[in-house]
One Martini backbone bead per residue (centre of mass of N, CA, C, O) as a GRO file, in nm:
protein
  257
    1MET     BB    1  -9.258  -1.410   4.988
    2VAL     BB    2  -9.197  -1.085   4.916
    3LYS     BB    3  -9.239  -0.935   4.599
    4ASP     BB    4  -9.230  -0.642   4.663
    5ASP     BB    5  -9.016  -0.374   4.692
    6TYR     BB    6  -9.148  -0.185   4.901
    7THR     BB    7  -9.159  -0.379   5.141
    8HIS     BB    8  -8.849  -0.409   5.161
    9ILE     BB    9  -8.791  -0.114   5.211
   10LEU     BB   10  -8.956  -0.089   5.469
   11LEU     BB   11  -8.811  -0.313   5.632
   12GLY     BB   12  -8.519  -0.182   5.604
   13LYS     BB   13  -8.581   0.048   5.822
   14TYR     BB   14  -8.601  -0.184   6.075
   15PHE     BB   15  -8.420  -0.411   5.930
   16LYS     BB   16  -8.125  -0.561   5.849
   17ARG     BB   17  -8.165  -0.880   5.905
   18TYR     BB   18  -8.392  -1.087   5.710
   19SER     BB   19  -8.688  -1.292   5.698
   20VAL     BB   20  -8.963  -1.409   5.483
   21SER     BB   21  -9.300  -1.540   5.553
   22ARG     BB   22  -9.589  -1.679   5.474
   23LEU     BB   23  -9.916  -1.663   5.607
   24PRO     BB   24 -10.197  -1.766   5.712
   25GLY     BB   25 -10.451  -1.566   5.670
   26GLY     BB   26 -10.610  -1.224   5.734
   27GLY     BB   27 -10.818  -1.248   5.522
   28SER     BB   28 -10.931  -1.167   5.209
   29ASP     BB   29 -10.721  -0.885   5.179
   30ALA     BB   30 -10.488  -1.016   5.344
   31GLU     BB   31 -10.142  -1.009   5.447
   32LEU     BB   32  -9.919  -1.246   5.600
   33TYR     BB   33  -9.609  -1.208   5.793
   34GLU     BB   34  -9.296  -1.343   5.881
   35ILE     BB   35  -9.032  -1.206   6.079
   36ALA     BB   36  -8.682  -1.283   6.077
   37THR     BB   37  -8.400  -1.244   6.270
   38ASP     BB   38  -8.061  -1.264   6.371
   39LEU     BB   39  -8.182  -1.226   6.684
   40ASN     BB   40  -8.435  -1.414   6.721
   41ARG     BB   41  -8.672  -1.238   6.606
   42ARG     BB   42  -9.032  -1.183   6.586
   43TYR     BB   43  -9.272  -1.087   6.328
   44ILE     BB   44  -9.572  -0.912   6.218
   45LEU     BB   45  -9.716  -0.864   5.891
   46LYS     BB   46  -9.970  -0.643   5.777
   47LYS     BB   47 -10.147  -0.642   5.452
   48GLN     BB   48 -10.382  -0.390   5.327
   49LYS     BB   49 -10.632  -0.192   5.186
   50GLN     BB   50 -10.754  -0.171   5.432
   51SER     BB   51 -10.777  -0.032   5.722
   52LEU     BB   52 -10.546  -0.040   6.029
   53GLU     BB   53 -10.597   0.181   6.242
   54SER     BB   54 -10.771   0.049   6.465
   55GLU     BB   55 -10.566  -0.165   6.543
   56TYR     BB   56 -10.340   0.026   6.615
   57LEU     BB   57 -10.496   0.195   6.834
   58ASN     BB   58 -10.559  -0.047   7.021
   59TYR     BB   59 -10.274  -0.132   7.081
   60LYS     BB   60 -10.184   0.141   7.190
   61TRP     BB   61 -10.393   0.164   7.427
   62LEU     BB   62 -10.310  -0.128   7.561
   63GLN     BB   63 -10.050  -0.051   7.644
   64HIS     BB   64  -9.975  -0.151   7.973
   65LYS     BB   65 -10.256  -0.303   8.045
   66VAL     BB   66 -10.235  -0.544   7.842
   67PRO     BB   67 -10.166  -0.811   7.656
   68VAL     BB   68  -9.976  -0.709   7.370
   69PRO     BB   69  -9.843  -0.621   7.104
   70GLU     BB   70  -9.589  -0.459   6.967
   71ILE     BB   71  -9.510  -0.172   6.793
   72VAL     BB   72  -9.324  -0.089   6.507
   73PHE     BB   73  -9.538  -0.019   6.260
   74TYR     BB   74  -9.738   0.241   6.080
   75THR     BB   75  -9.865   0.250   5.736
   76ARG     BB   76  -9.930   0.427   5.422
   77ALA     BB   77  -9.890   0.272   5.089
   78GLN     BB   78  -9.978   0.199   4.782
   79GLU     BB   79 -10.287   0.126   4.887
   80TYR     BB   80 -10.160   0.041   5.170
   81ASP     BB   81 -10.153  -0.122   5.475
   82PHE     BB   82  -9.910  -0.124   5.752
   83LEU     BB   83  -9.855  -0.376   6.013
   84CYS     BB   84  -9.614  -0.401   6.278
   85ILE     BB   85  -9.547  -0.673   6.506
   86THR     BB   86  -9.503  -0.862   6.758
   87GLU     BB   87  -9.448  -1.187   6.838
   88LEU     BB   88  -9.610  -1.414   7.017
   89GLU     BB   89  -9.586  -1.640   7.257
   90GLY     BB   90  -9.723  -1.929   7.130
   91LYS     BB   91 -10.079  -2.009   7.115
   92SER     BB   92 -10.382  -2.051   7.036
   93LEU     BB   93 -10.650  -2.155   7.223
   94ASP     BB   94 -10.769  -2.367   7.015
   95LEU     BB   95 -10.495  -2.552   7.009
   96PHE     BB   96 -10.568  -2.692   7.304
   97ILE     BB   97 -10.765  -2.872   7.199
   98GLY     BB   98 -10.719  -3.203   7.347
   99SER     BB   99 -10.468  -3.120   7.565
  100VAL     BB  100 -10.678  -2.952   7.729
  101GLU     BB  101 -10.896  -2.887   7.942
  102ALA     BB  102 -11.195  -2.737   7.900
  103ASP     BB  103 -11.212  -2.581   8.170
  104VAL     BB  104 -10.944  -2.430   8.133
  105ILE     BB  105 -11.005  -2.283   7.872
  106VAL     BB  106 -11.269  -2.137   7.961
  107SER     BB  107 -11.148  -1.991   8.205
  108SER     BB  108 -10.937  -1.832   8.045
  109TYR     BB  109 -11.139  -1.689   7.860
  110ALA     BB  110 -11.289  -1.537   8.090
  111ARG     BB  111 -11.051  -1.387   8.230
  112ALA     BB  112 -10.962  -1.224   7.982
  113LEU     BB  113 -11.228  -1.065   7.946
  114LYS     BB  114 -11.234  -0.935   8.223
  115LEU     BB  115 -10.974  -0.779   8.183
  116LEU     BB  116 -11.057  -0.612   7.937
  117HIS     BB  117 -11.331  -0.492   8.068
  118SER     BB  118 -11.164  -0.335   8.309
  119GLN     BB  119 -11.091  -0.113   8.122
  120LYS     BB  120 -11.073   0.229   8.134
  121PRO     BB  121 -11.203   0.457   7.956
  122ASP     BB  122 -11.110   0.725   7.739
  123ASN     BB  123 -11.044   0.995   7.510
  124LYS     BB  124 -10.848   0.777   7.326
  125VAL     BB  125 -11.070   0.588   7.255
  126ILE     BB  126 -11.254   0.387   7.075
  127VAL     BB  127 -11.585   0.434   6.939
  128CYS     BB  128 -11.853   0.240   6.884
  129ASN     BB  129 -12.111   0.217   6.627
  130LEU     BB  130 -12.403   0.057   6.599
  131ASP     BB  131 -12.543   0.189   6.355
  132LYS     BB  132 -12.305   0.143   6.165
  133ARG     BB  133 -12.306  -0.167   6.188
  134ILE     BB  134 -12.591  -0.202   6.074
  135SER     BB  135 -12.533  -0.066   5.800
  136GLU     BB  136 -12.317  -0.273   5.717
  137ALA     BB  137 -12.508  -0.513   5.716
  138GLU     BB  138 -12.697  -0.403   5.494
  139ARG     BB  139 -12.479  -0.374   5.276
  140ASN     BB  140 -12.405  -0.677   5.266
  141VAL     BB  141 -12.679  -0.768   5.170
  142LYS     BB  142 -12.708  -0.586   4.908
  143ASN     BB  143 -12.406  -0.711   4.807
  144ASN     BB  144 -12.387  -1.023   4.861
  145LEU     BB  145 -12.189  -1.077   5.144
  146VAL     BB  146 -12.373  -1.298   5.262
  147ASN     BB  147 -12.336  -1.618   5.416
  148LEU     BB  148 -12.594  -1.844   5.454
  149TYR     BB  149 -12.419  -2.109   5.511
  150HIS     BB  150 -12.319  -1.971   5.805
  151PHE     BB  151 -12.561  -2.003   5.947
  152GLN     BB  152 -12.734  -2.070   6.190
  153ALA     BB  153 -12.970  -2.304   6.225
  154GLU     BB  154 -13.203  -2.094   6.322
  155ASN     BB  155 -13.142  -1.908   6.036
  156GLN     BB  156 -13.183  -2.089   5.765
  157GLN     BB  157 -13.494  -1.996   5.699
  158TYR     BB  158 -13.364  -1.729   5.608
  159GLU     BB  159 -13.328  -1.450   5.455
  160PRO     BB  160 -13.111  -1.199   5.484
  161TYR     BB  161 -13.319  -0.956   5.494
  162GLU     BB  162 -13.511  -1.084   5.697
  163LEU     BB  163 -13.295  -1.101   5.918
  164PHE     BB  164 -13.233  -0.800   5.930
  165LEU     BB  165 -13.513  -0.709   6.031
  166ASN     BB  166 -13.483  -0.859   6.298
  167LEU     BB  167 -13.244  -0.697   6.395
  168LYS     BB  168 -13.371  -0.413   6.404
  169LYS     BB  169 -13.604  -0.491   6.608
  170SER     BB  170 -13.369  -0.595   6.838
  171LYS     BB  171 -13.254  -0.341   6.931
  172PRO     BB  172 -13.110  -0.207   7.182
  173SER     BB  173 -13.172   0.058   7.432
  174SER     BB  174 -12.901  -0.036   7.569
  175ALA     BB  175 -12.565  -0.003   7.733
  176GLU     BB  176 -12.262  -0.185   7.839
  177LEU     BB  177 -11.978  -0.013   7.865
  178VAL     BB  178 -11.671  -0.125   7.710
  179PHE     BB  179 -11.386  -0.275   7.634
  180THR     BB  180 -11.365  -0.432   7.324
  181HIS     BB  181 -11.261  -0.659   7.088
  182GLY     BB  182 -11.491  -0.769   6.842
  183ASP     BB  183 -11.341  -1.085   6.818
  184TYR     BB  184 -11.410  -1.319   7.057
  185CYS     BB  185 -11.200  -1.566   6.992
  186LEU     BB  186 -10.989  -1.825   7.048
  187ASP     BB  187 -10.778  -1.728   6.809
  188ASN     BB  188 -10.735  -1.425   6.973
  189LEU     BB  189 -10.557  -1.597   7.180
  190ILE     BB  190 -10.245  -1.606   7.353
  191TYR     BB  191 -10.060  -1.891   7.478
  192ASN     BB  192  -9.808  -1.960   7.748
  193ASP     BB  193  -9.773  -2.171   7.992
  194GLY     BB  194 -10.078  -2.078   8.093
  195LYS     BB  195 -10.037  -1.785   7.971
  196LEU     BB  196 -10.105  -1.468   7.874
  197SER     BB  197  -9.970  -1.308   7.594
  198GLY     BB  198 -10.234  -1.213   7.408
  199PHE     BB  199 -10.404  -0.994   7.205
  200VAL     BB  200 -10.566  -1.022   6.883
  201ASP     BB  201 -10.737  -0.878   6.642
  202LEU     BB  202 -10.847  -0.541   6.701
  203GLY     BB  203 -11.013  -0.393   6.466
  204ASN     BB  204 -11.316  -0.410   6.630
  205GLY     BB  205 -11.243  -0.244   6.860
  206GLY     BB  206 -11.390  -0.095   7.159
  207VAL     BB  207 -11.643   0.089   7.260
  208ALA     BB  208 -11.898  -0.129   7.397
  209ASP     BB  209 -12.097  -0.371   7.435
  210LYS     BB  210 -12.030  -0.658   7.614
  211TYR     BB  211 -12.219  -0.848   7.433
  212GLN     BB  212 -12.041  -0.873   7.191
  213ASP     BB  213 -11.834  -1.065   7.331
  214LEU     BB  214 -12.025  -1.270   7.461
  215ALA     BB  215 -12.140  -1.379   7.197
  216HIS     BB  216 -11.877  -1.488   7.081
  217ALA     BB  217 -11.808  -1.675   7.316
  218VAL     BB  218 -12.058  -1.858   7.315
  219ARG     BB  219 -12.026  -1.955   7.026
  220SER     BB  220 -11.745  -2.084   7.063
  221ILE     BB  221 -11.823  -2.283   7.284
  222LEU     BB  222 -12.054  -2.434   7.129
  223ASP     BB  223 -11.857  -2.524   6.892
  224ASN     BB  224 -11.654  -2.691   7.119
  225PHE     BB  225 -11.861  -2.752   7.347
  226THR     BB  226 -12.085  -2.682   7.611
  227LEU     BB  227 -12.334  -2.556   7.803
  228ASP     BB  228 -12.176  -2.590   8.069
  229HIS     BB  229 -11.940  -2.401   7.969
  230VAL     BB  230 -12.105  -2.146   7.966
  231GLU     BB  231 -12.157  -2.140   8.271
  232LEU     BB  232 -11.860  -2.126   8.347
  233PHE     BB  233 -11.799  -1.863   8.210
  234TYR     BB  234 -11.993  -1.687   8.373
  235LYS     BB  235 -11.868  -1.744   8.649
  236VAL     BB  236 -11.577  -1.641   8.592
  237TYR     BB  237 -11.658  -1.360   8.487
  238GLY     BB  238 -11.924  -1.251   8.663
  239ILE     BB  239 -12.225  -1.350   8.563
  240GLN     BB  240 -12.581  -1.392   8.623
  241ASN     BB  241 -12.769  -1.186   8.457
  242ILE     BB  242 -12.879  -1.262   8.155
  243ASN     BB  243 -12.920  -1.094   7.849
  244LYS     BB  244 -13.077  -1.256   7.601
  245SER     BB  245 -13.148  -1.036   7.391
  246LYS     BB  246 -12.858  -0.934   7.353
  247LEU     BB  247 -12.727  -1.198   7.278
  248GLU     BB  248 -12.903  -1.242   7.023
  249PHE     BB  249 -12.832  -0.984   6.873
  250TYR     BB  250 -12.513  -1.022   6.853
  251THR     BB  251 -12.532  -1.293   6.713
  252LEU     BB  252 -12.689  -1.188   6.465
  253LEU     BB  253 -12.491  -0.969   6.371
  254ASP     BB  254 -12.258  -1.176   6.295
  255GLU     BB  255 -12.397  -1.295   6.031
  256PHE     BB  256 -12.304  -1.023   5.844
  257PHE     BB  257 -11.956  -1.099   5.864
   0.00000   0.00000   0.00000
């Protein structure tokens, strides 16, 4: 249950009769709740101290372009951001592992990314700044916020700041800009009856190099499947000449978050 009165007052502005239950996940400082109404409709409320504006703006921009949740409300009050969206039918793509063939999962994963990357950016879309992201990585290192125990095997020989210096030296000189998800993992896609219900957790999304998403995708595939499935992903996505240095850079960048 939501314990504070303000949250109930806020929900009361949008829902007449409802019940609330706490959900797992949401990040270190976020609270997630499922809201069920007497009309048998379900919604997700995210509450956190950090800004949810980018997630709200990305959902808003993607409405009627690709499947995403509908926005019920977004507001900031009492040092918290509140974002309420409709709950998508189905379950995250990672939960199909073991019950659906790996080739089907990976192909769906690739087609969804191709769809997202095909959306033409305009002057209303968020533009991600790579230099800012690199600065955030450095700040995380200096504040001891980087968990070296989560480093990929090939990076575990390095101290965090040493690895960060490697990151700075390998920064790409060019970018292939598309609308990116920003955290393109299997659990951020919802599927129902074999169809894409929608993309979720778009707080890091916006216009950026497509390799940011490709790096996340390849890492997720290798964590769950095989190198052959990476090749299948590339084929279905429609990319032949992989820029390995970019892939390595964005994979390395993810180590700091």
